[in-house]
KOLDOLO-962083 format. One record per atom (N, C-alpha, C): residue in three letters; x, y, z. Coordinates in steps of 0.02 Angstrom, whole numbers, plus 50000, padded with zeros to 5 digits. Layout:
// residues N
alaXYZ;...
// end
This chain:
// residues 85
met587135292352405;met587095293552309;met586425293052315;asn585905298152286;asn585015294752271;asn584985296152184;val585555290652171;val585245291252088;val584775286152090;thr584335287052014;thr583625282451976;thr583905281151907;val583725277551884;val583825273551848;val582845278551795;thr583335283851722;thr582945286551691;thr582785283051616;glu583015282051605;glu582845277451524;glu583385269851523;ala583075264951512;ala583535259451497;ala583395256951434;lys583895252351384;lys583615249051327;lys584105241051315;ala583805236251312;ala583995229151327;ala584595227751261;leu584895226251269;leu585545225751238;leu585475216351231;ala586115215251198;ala586175207651203;ala586375204851257;gly586095198651254;gly585905194251328;gly585835198151368;his585955198251416;his585805201251480;his586125207251510;gln586345211751447;gln586635218151442;gln586065222151428;val586155228351488;val585635232051479;val585995241151490;trp585865245651435;trp585995250851429;trp585655254951481;leu585835257851522;leu585435263151582;leu585685271251582;arg585225275151580;arg585455281551599;arg585365284851680;phe585545287851716;phe585235289951761;phe585065298051794;ser584955296451844;ser584825302851841;ser585175310151844;asp585695308051858;asp586355310851875;asp586615312751797;gly586475310351741;gly586585310851681;gly587095304151660;arg587455301951714;arg587765295651691;arg587295291551645;glu587865287951612;glu587495281851556;glu587945276551553;gly587635268451520;gly588275264751523;gly587845259251511;glu588265254351496;glu587985246251501;glu588325243451562;val587925240751564;val588115234851606;val587605226951617;asp588065222051629;asp587575214051608;asp587565211551683;leu587185210951673;leu586515205851745;leu586605200251757;val587095197151710;val586905187851690;val587095182451772;asp587545188451799;asp587765185651849;asp587575189351897;ala586965192351907;ala586345194951981;ala585865191251965;leu585895185051917;leu585265183551910;leu585325175651945;ser585315176152019;ser585405172052055;ser584565172252109;gly584275165452122;gly583865166552190;gly583295166152137;pro582825164152197;pro582035160852149;pro581715167852127;val581745172952137;val581455179752124;val581715182752045;phe582355180052047;phe582885182551972;phe582945175751928;glu582555169651950;glu582765165651903;glu582375163951842;pro581655168551838;pro581365167151783;pro581695173751710;leu582105178351745;leu582455181051712;leu582895181651681;arg583215174051680;arg583555170051647;arg583515169551547;asp582965170151583;asp582525168151515;asp582575174551472;leu582835178351404;leu583005180851390;leu582405184451361;asp581895182551343;asp581445186751335;asp580865190551405;tyr580995184051431;tyr580615187951490;tyr580985192951546;phe581695192151521;phe582175194951543;phe582045206251514;arg582025203351470;arg581905210251405;arg581115214351405;arg580755212151461;arg580065214551478;arg580165220351534;phe580805223751544;phe580885226951619;phe580495232151594;val580255238051627;val580125244451647;val580585246251682;val580485253051677;val580685257751710;val580485262351765;asp580585262251835;asp580125265151876;asp580655264851922;glu581265269951909;glu581615274851956;glu582235267451977;thr582135262051935;thr582585254751920;thr582235253351875;leu582455244951873;leu582275241451809;leu581715237751860;val581145236251842;val580845231751877;val580495226751820;trp580405220451847;trp579915216551803;trp579585211951815;pro578995210051781;pro578075207951801;pro578185203751883;asn578585201051874;asn578635194951911;asn578955199951997;gly578915208151991;gly579345211752045;gly580025210752077;ala580305205852036;ala581025208252020;ala581125213052012;asp581845218152051;asp582075222452022;asp582545223752062;phe583155229752041;phe583925229052073;phe583735234952100;ala584005237952166;ala584225244152176;ala584515250052105;pro584355253152126;pro584635259752088;pro585415259052092;glu585615260352154;glu586265260252150;glu586825253652145;phe586435248552141;phe586785243252122;phe586865243752051;leu586555245652038;leu586425246451969;leu587035254451940;tyr587035255951977;tyr587385261951946;tyr588245258351979;glu588225257552034;glu589075254752030;glu589135248052000;arg588635245451971;arg589105241551899;arg589115245351840;leu588975252551818;leu589345255351755;leu590115254351778;pro590095254251704;pro591215254951695;pro591395261351711;ala592025261251744;ala592195269451765;ala592265271951708;pro591925279351716;pro592155285651667;pro592835288551657;ala592875289351589;ala593485289451567;ala593705295351571;thr594455297251607;thr594635301951614;thr594835307651552;ala594585313051598;ala595005319351531;ala595605318751508;gly595755320151449;gly596475320551436;gly596775314551411;thr596275307451431;thr596775302651408;thr596535299851333;arg597275297251310;arg597315298451243;arg597525290351220;ser597255288951174;ser597455280551179;ser598075283151122;ala598695277651117;ala599285278651093;ala599095273951011;
// end
């Protein structure tokens, strides 16, 4: 799978809304992925919100996530014909 992030918006906490090159979009929460020295600064919400989109999310300190990793964290798409009672 070769997808890239085409658009992103910071939401509450460490959540981000993402749109991918195949048109799929959704919200992901990255708080549990922020471990290790390069990701530690991203725990600060002001710093976290400083990402830019360059085929994925990239921060000023060079931290980034593979777009495939972000894509896999999207909620499963709703299946057609499913209705709530």
